[in-house]
C-alpha positions as CSV (number, residue, x, y, z in Angstrom):
1,M,0.0,0.0,0.0
2,I,2.8,2.4,0.9
3,A,4.6,1.6,-2.3
4,G,1.4,2.2,-4.2
5,K,0.9,5.6,-2.6
6,H,4.5,6.7,-3.4
7,K,3.8,5.6,-7.0
8,F,1.2,8.4,-7.3
9,V,2.7,11.0,-4.9
10,L,6.1,11.3,-6.6
11,P,4.8,12.2,-10.1
12,L,2.5,14.7,-8.3
13,I,5.4,16.4,-6.6
14,V,7.3,16.5,-9.8
15,T,4.4,18.1,-11.6
16,V,4.0,20.7,-8.9
17,L,7.7,21.6,-9.0
18,I,7.5,22.0,-12.8
19,L,4.5,24.2,-12.5
20,V,6.2,26.4,-9.9
21,T,9.3,26.6,-12.0
22,L,7.3,27.6,-15.0
23,R,5.3,30.1,-13.0
24,C,8.6,31.7,-11.6
25,A,10.0,31.8,-15.1
26,Q,6.9,33.5,-16.4
27,E,6.9,36.0,-13.6
28,E,10.6,36.6,-14.3
29,K,9.7,37.7,-17.8
30,N,7.3,40.4,-16.5
31,F,8.1,44.0,-17.0
32,T,6.2,47.3,-16.9
33,F,5.6,50.0,-19.4
34,W,4.1,53.3,-18.4
35,I,2.1,55.1,-21.1
36,G,-0.4,58.0,-20.9
37,G,-2.4,60.0,-23.4
38,A,-5.9,59.9,-24.8
39,P,-7.9,56.7,-24.0
40,Q,-8.0,55.6,-27.6
41,E,-4.2,56.0,-27.8
42,V,-3.6,53.9,-24.8
43,D,-6.0,51.3,-26.1
44,Y,-4.0,50.9,-29.2
45,W,-0.7,50.8,-27.3
46,E,-2.1,47.8,-25.4
47,K,-2.8,46.1,-28.7
48,L,0.7,46.8,-29.9
49,V,2.1,45.5,-26.6
50,G,0.0,42.3,-27.1
51,E,1.8,41.7,-30.4
52,F,5.2,42.0,-28.7
53,E,4.1,39.5,-26.0
54,Q,2.9,37.1,-28.7
55,N,6.2,37.3,-30.6
56,T,8.5,37.1,-27.6
57,G,6.7,35.2,-24.8
58,Y,7.4,38.1,-22.5
59,R,4.6,39.6,-20.4
60,V,4.4,43.4,-20.3
61,Q,2.2,45.1,-17.7
62,V,0.9,48.4,-19.2
63,I,0.3,51.0,-16.5
64,R,-1.9,53.8,-17.7
65,Q,-0.8,57.3,-16.7
66,P,-2.9,60.4,-16.7
67,T,-3.6,62.2,-20.0
68,D,-2.1,65.4,-18.6
69,S,1.6,65.7,-19.4
70,D,2.6,67.4,-16.1
71,Q,0.9,64.7,-14.1
72,R,2.6,62.0,-16.2
73,R,6.0,63.6,-15.5
74,Q,5.3,63.9,-11.8
75,G,4.4,60.3,-11.5
76,L,7.7,59.3,-13.2
77,V,9.8,61.6,-11.1
78,I,8.4,60.2,-7.9
79,S,9.2,56.6,-8.9
80,L,12.6,57.4,-10.4
81,E,13.7,59.5,-7.4
82,A,12.8,56.6,-5.1
83,K,14.9,54.3,-7.3
84,Q,12.0,51.9,-7.8
85,P,12.4,49.0,-10.3
86,D,9.1,50.0,-11.9
87,P,8.5,51.4,-14.4
88,D,11.1,49.6,-16.6
89,I,10.1,51.5,-19.8
90,F,8.3,54.8,-20.3
91,L,7.7,57.6,-22.8
92,M,9.2,61.1,-22.1
93,D,8.3,64.5,-23.5
94,V,11.4,65.9,-25.3
95,I,11.8,68.6,-22.6
96,W,12.2,65.9,-19.8
97,I,15.1,64.0,-21.2
98,G,17.8,66.5,-20.1
99,Q,16.6,66.5,-16.5
100,F,16.1,62.7,-16.4
101,A,19.6,62.0,-17.9
102,D,21.3,64.6,-15.6
103,S,19.6,63.0,-12.6
104,K,21.0,59.7,-13.7
105,W,17.6,58.1,-13.9
106,L,18.0,56.8,-17.5
107,Q,19.8,53.7,-18.7
108,S,22.3,54.6,-21.5
109,F,21.6,52.7,-24.8
110,N,25.3,52.6,-25.6
111,P,25.9,49.2,-24.1
112,F,23.1,47.6,-26.1
113,M,24.3,49.2,-29.4
114,G,28.0,48.5,-28.8
115,A,30.3,49.8,-31.5
116,D,27.7,49.6,-34.2
117,S,25.8,52.9,-34.5
118,S,24.0,51.9,-37.6
119,S,20.9,51.0,-35.6
120,T,20.2,54.7,-35.2
121,K,20.6,55.6,-38.9
122,P,16.9,55.3,-39.8
123,F,16.0,58.0,-37.3
124,F,16.1,61.8,-37.7
125,Q,19.7,62.5,-36.9
126,R,19.0,66.1,-36.1
127,V,16.4,65.0,-33.5
128,L,18.8,62.5,-31.9
129,K,21.5,65.2,-31.7
130,L,19.2,67.8,-30.2
131,V,17.5,65.8,-27.4
132,D,18.4,62.1,-27.2
133,W,22.1,62.3,-26.8
134,Y,23.2,63.7,-23.5
135,G,26.9,64.0,-23.1
136,D,28.4,60.9,-24.8
137,S,25.4,58.6,-24.2
138,L,22.2,58.0,-26.1
139,Y,19.4,57.9,-23.6
140,A,16.2,57.8,-25.7
141,L,14.8,57.2,-29.2
142,P,12.0,59.1,-30.8
143,V,8.7,57.4,-31.1
144,Y,6.6,60.4,-32.1
145,V,8.1,63.6,-33.6
146,D,6.2,66.9,-33.5
147,G,6.9,70.4,-34.8
148,G,5.3,73.8,-35.3
149,L,3.5,74.3,-38.7
150,L,1.8,77.1,-40.5
151,Y,-1.8,76.3,-41.5
152,Y,-3.4,78.5,-44.1
153,R,-6.6,78.9,-46.0
154,T,-6.0,77.8,-49.5
155,D,-9.3,79.1,-50.7
156,L,-8.8,82.6,-49.4
157,L,-5.3,83.0,-50.7
158,Q,-6.6,81.9,-54.1
159,K,-9.6,84.2,-53.8
160,Y,-7.4,87.3,-53.3
161,G,-4.8,86.3,-55.9
162,Y,-2.0,85.0,-53.7
163,P,-0.1,82.1,-55.3
164,G,0.9,80.3,-52.2
165,P,1.6,80.6,-48.4
166,P,4.0,83.3,-47.1
167,T,7.6,82.4,-46.7
168,T,8.6,85.4,-44.6
169,W,6.9,87.0,-41.6
170,D,6.5,90.3,-43.6
171,E,4.6,88.4,-46.3
172,L,2.3,86.9,-43.7
173,L,1.7,90.4,-42.3
174,Q,1.0,91.9,-45.7
175,Y,-1.4,89.0,-46.7
176,S,-3.2,89.4,-43.4
177,L,-3.5,93.2,-43.6
178,A,-5.0,92.9,-47.1
179,I,-7.4,90.0,-46.5
180,Q,-8.6,90.5,-42.9
181,P,-10.6,93.7,-43.4
182,K,-12.3,92.3,-46.5
183,E,-13.3,89.1,-44.7
184,R,-14.5,91.0,-41.6
185,N,-17.3,92.5,-43.8
186,S,-19.1,89.2,-43.5
187,N,-17.3,87.7,-40.4
188,P,-16.4,90.2,-37.7
189,N,-14.6,87.5,-35.8
190,F,-12.0,87.0,-38.6
191,N,-8.3,87.5,-37.8
192,G,-5.2,87.2,-40.0
193,F,-3.1,85.0,-37.7
194,V,-3.8,83.0,-34.6
195,W,-1.1,81.5,-32.4
196,Q,-0.2,80.4,-28.9
197,G,0.5,83.4,-26.6
198,A,-1.0,82.5,-23.2
199,Q,1.4,82.0,-20.3
200,Y,2.3,78.4,-20.6
201,E,4.8,76.1,-22.3
202,G,3.3,76.6,-25.7
203,L,4.4,80.3,-25.6
204,V,8.0,79.2,-25.2
205,C,7.6,77.1,-28.4
206,D,6.2,80.0,-30.4
207,F,8.8,82.4,-28.9
208,L,11.6,80.1,-29.9
209,E,10.3,79.8,-33.5
210,F,10.0,83.6,-33.9
211,T,13.5,84.3,-32.5
212,A,15.3,81.4,-34.2
213,S,13.8,82.4,-37.5
214,N,15.7,85.7,-37.0
215,G,19.0,84.1,-36.2
216,G,18.5,84.2,-32.5
217,G,16.9,81.8,-30.0
218,I,17.4,80.7,-26.4
219,M,20.7,78.9,-26.5
220,I,23.5,80.4,-28.6
221,D,26.9,78.6,-28.7
222,N,25.8,76.4,-25.8
223,K,24.9,79.3,-23.6
224,I,21.6,80.8,-22.5
225,Q,21.5,84.1,-24.5
226,L,18.1,85.6,-24.4
227,D,19.3,89.2,-24.2
228,Y,20.6,88.8,-27.7
229,P,20.2,91.4,-30.5
230,P,18.2,89.3,-33.0
231,N,15.7,88.3,-30.3
232,I,14.6,91.9,-29.7
233,P,12.9,92.6,-33.0
234,A,11.4,89.1,-33.1
235,L,9.7,89.5,-29.7
236,Q,8.7,93.0,-30.6
237,F,7.0,91.7,-33.7
238,M,5.1,89.2,-31.6
239,Q,3.7,92.1,-29.6
240,D,3.0,94.2,-32.7
241,L,0.9,91.4,-34.2
242,I,-1.6,92.0,-31.4
243,H,-1.3,95.7,-30.6
244,K,0.1,97.5,-33.6
245,Y,-1.0,95.5,-36.6
246,K,-4.0,93.9,-34.9
247,I,-4.0,90.8,-37.1
248,S,-3.9,88.6,-34.0
249,P,-6.8,88.8,-31.5
250,P,-6.5,90.7,-28.1
251,N,-7.0,87.4,-26.2
252,T,-3.8,85.9,-27.7
253,Y,-1.9,86.6,-24.5
254,T,-4.7,85.6,-22.1
255,E,-6.4,82.6,-23.6
256,M,-4.7,81.3,-26.8
257,K,-3.4,77.8,-26.3
258,E,-3.4,74.9,-28.9
259,E,-7.1,74.1,-28.8
260,Q,-8.3,77.7,-28.6
261,V,-6.2,78.4,-31.7
262,R,-7.3,75.3,-33.5
263,R,-11.0,76.0,-32.9
264,A,-10.7,79.6,-34.1
265,F,-9.1,78.5,-37.3
266,Q,-11.4,75.5,-37.8
267,Q,-14.5,77.7,-37.3
268,G,-13.3,79.8,-40.3
269,N,-12.1,82.7,-38.1
270,A,-8.5,83.0,-39.3
271,L,-6.4,83.1,-42.4
272,F,-3.3,81.6,-40.8
273,E,-2.7,79.4,-37.8
274,R,0.4,78.2,-36.0
275,N,-0.2,74.8,-34.5
276,W,1.2,71.2,-34.2
277,P,0.5,68.5,-36.8
278,Y,-2.4,67.0,-34.7
279,A,-4.7,69.8,-36.0
280,W,-4.5,68.6,-39.6
281,K,-6.7,65.6,-39.1
282,L,-9.3,67.7,-37.1
283,H,-9.4,70.4,-39.8
284,Q,-10.1,67.7,-42.4
285,S,-12.7,65.9,-40.4
286,K,-16.3,65.5,-41.5
287,G,-18.3,68.5,-40.6
288,S,-15.3,70.8,-40.3
289,P,-16.1,74.2,-41.9
290,V,-12.5,74.4,-43.4
291,R,-12.4,70.8,-44.7
292,G,-10.6,70.7,-48.0
293,K,-9.6,74.4,-47.7
294,V,-6.4,74.0,-45.6
295,G,-2.8,73.8,-46.6
296,I,0.3,73.4,-44.4
297,S,3.8,74.7,-44.8
298,A,6.9,75.6,-42.9
299,L,6.6,78.6,-40.6
300,P,7.8,81.9,-42.1
301,H,11.1,83.5,-41.2
302,F,12.5,87.0,-41.0
303,A,14.5,88.5,-43.9
304,G,17.9,86.8,-43.9
305,G,16.8,84.1,-41.5
306,E,15.5,80.5,-41.9
307,S,12.3,78.8,-41.0
308,A,12.3,77.3,-37.5
309,S,10.0,74.7,-36.0
310,T,10.1,73.9,-32.3
311,L,10.7,70.2,-31.8
312,G,8.1,68.3,-29.7
313,G,7.1,64.7,-29.3
314,W,7.6,61.6,-27.2
315,H,10.7,59.5,-26.8
316,I,11.1,56.1,-25.2
317,G,13.6,55.4,-22.4
318,I,14.6,52.7,-19.9
319,S,14.9,53.2,-16.2
320,R,18.4,52.9,-14.8
321,Y,16.8,51.0,-11.9
322,S,15.1,48.4,-14.1
323,D,16.1,44.8,-13.3
324,V,15.2,43.6,-16.8
325,K,17.2,46.0,-18.9
326,D,18.0,43.5,-21.7
327,R,14.3,42.6,-22.2
328,A,13.4,46.3,-21.9
329,W,15.8,47.1,-24.7
330,R,14.2,44.4,-26.9
331,F,10.9,46.2,-26.3
332,V,12.4,49.5,-27.3
333,R,13.7,48.0,-30.5
334,F,10.3,46.6,-31.2
335,I,8.5,49.9,-30.6
336,T,11.0,51.8,-32.8
337,S,11.0,49.2,-35.6
338,Y,9.8,50.1,-39.0
339,Q,6.6,48.0,-38.8
340,A,5.6,49.3,-35.3
341,Q,6.3,52.9,-36.3
342,K,4.2,52.4,-39.4
343,K,1.3,51.0,-37.4
344,L,1.5,54.0,-35.0
345,V,1.2,56.5,-37.9
346,L,-1.6,54.6,-39.6
347,N,-3.7,53.9,-36.5
348,L,-3.0,56.9,-34.3
349,G,-1.6,59.5,-36.8
350,W,1.6,59.7,-34.8
351,N,4.5,61.2,-36.8
352,P,7.2,58.6,-36.9
353,G,10.7,59.1,-35.4
354,R,12.1,57.1,-38.3
355,E,12.7,58.9,-41.6
356,D,12.2,55.8,-43.7
357,V,8.5,55.5,-42.7
358,Y,7.9,58.8,-44.4
359,R,8.8,57.2,-47.7
360,D,6.4,54.2,-47.3
361,P,3.9,54.2,-50.2
362,E,1.0,53.0,-48.1
363,V,1.7,55.7,-45.5
364,L,1.9,58.5,-48.1
365,K,-1.2,57.3,-49.8
366,T,-3.2,57.5,-46.6
367,L,-1.5,60.6,-45.1
368,P,0.0,62.5,-48.0
369,H,0.8,65.6,-45.8
370,L,3.5,63.6,-44.1
371,S,5.9,64.4,-46.9
372,R,5.6,68.1,-45.9
373,L,6.2,67.2,-42.2
374,H,9.4,65.4,-43.0
375,D,10.8,68.6,-44.5
376,V,9.7,70.6,-41.5
377,F,11.3,68.2,-39.0
378,Q,14.6,68.5,-40.8
379,H,14.7,72.2,-39.6
380,A,13.6,71.6,-36.1
381,V,14.9,73.6,-33.2
382,A,14.9,72.3,-29.7
383,R,14.2,74.0,-26.4
384,P,17.3,73.8,-24.2
385,N,18.2,70.3,-23.0
386,L,18.8,71.5,-19.4
387,P,18.3,69.7,-16.1
388,Y,16.6,72.9,-14.9
389,Y,14.6,73.6,-18.0
390,S,11.3,73.8,-16.2
391,Q,12.5,76.7,-14.1
392,A,14.0,78.5,-17.1
393,S,10.7,77.9,-19.0
394,D,8.7,79.6,-16.3
395,V,10.9,82.7,-16.5
396,I,10.5,82.9,-20.3
397,Q,6.8,82.4,-20.1
398,R,6.3,85.1,-17.6
399,Y,8.3,87.9,-19.3
400,A,7.3,87.0,-22.8
401,N,3.6,87.1,-21.8
402,S,4.1,90.4,-20.1
403,C,5.6,91.8,-23.3
404,L,2.7,90.4,-25.4
405,A,0.3,92.1,-23.0
406,G,2.1,95.4,-23.6
407,D,3.2,95.7,-20.0
408,I,7.0,95.7,-20.8
409,S,9.1,96.3,-23.8
410,A,10.8,93.5,-25.7
411,S,14.2,94.6,-24.8
412,A,13.4,94.9,-21.1
413,A,11.6,91.5,-21.1
414,L,14.7,89.8,-22.6
415,Q,17.0,91.4,-20.1
416,K,14.9,90.2,-17.2
417,M,14.8,86.7,-18.6
418,Q,18.5,86.7,-19.0
419,T,19.2,87.9,-15.4
420,E,16.8,85.5,-13.7
421,I,17.9,82.5,-15.7
422,E,21.6,83.3,-15.0
423,E,20.7,83.1,-11.3
424,I,18.9,79.8,-11.8
425,T,22.0,78.5,-13.6
426,K,24.2,79.4,-10.6
427,I,22.0,77.4,-8.3
428,Y,21.7,74.3,-10.5
429,G,24.9,74.5,-12.4
430,Q,25.3,74.4,-16.1
431,K,26.8,71.3,-17.9
């Protein structure tokens, strides 16, 4: 009887041990990916993660972050400061990468790439140089690339005899001054040009585009140089668009953010609009008053300058504290692969971080405007990749907005920006 019992117990023990071993192995393959955004975006990300799991056998836990960008950043900062092993992988706004890398929260990609740098060739090299490299290490790869664009009413330019969009700010001004009063006869809410002027991060993006298109900017020769001669007429022009020329509405500096600008243009209340690529799909949506009447081009520049588009977007990184870095790197390679990037653009309208996807016949047939975006991204300018960028941004927002309100001159605003950011630099140190 005892021998008979052992005959059944031993296989049972072996089976249990095998199941436990398999369970441990399965749990060992678990890692976490933090992703935020609109609900439909996160839903698709989960579908994409499912494909990765099916192909590799790994299990990825998708943690949904808030839609709000600042809340997403705060959640990551709390976890990374505490040196938690989760999240293993996450997406970062371009302006976070400098702080995260300087804080030593990010895993360098260099050990995974080794001496072979060819794996980065498909990506926008300008984008990698501007934000993903920090020091001698590559800390992120672009998943979604964004940049400022000029939207314009093709029907109105044709109606009044203009052959195409303006290439200089003076041309934009002249077109607006000529067309705005005529259109106001039937639409008193019509303005020549709408853009982001409220006191928030979007104003820094617009400020950088105006100043960089005049040969200025925020960083010159790797130094903060806001009190810089070319910046003065650029900021003054921004103020004049509202108060002197009156082609931009009075609420530009109080209310105008991306969606307020987008709605004004989409409702037929503007000739020109500065916005991000996301607005294209909405302008062309069913029921849009401007559907089929919109064109996009690079933003104008000042005489002697070049068009500038502030770089935006989301980049993927690995936590330095992850305990599954090799598997995380495999996930990064999957997400930044040609096929995954193509799926993201076709399903979410995300502009790929890889240049080669912009030449894909299916992509161009579905989204022909992407060919224009590729050219714009080649001339992207980046906000400073500084560990104390958020503090510097607050200063620029405050004084630029005061200038737009007419409370301070352009020259005085730039001087105050320079002084305060120099003080911030002393506290945090500049690398």
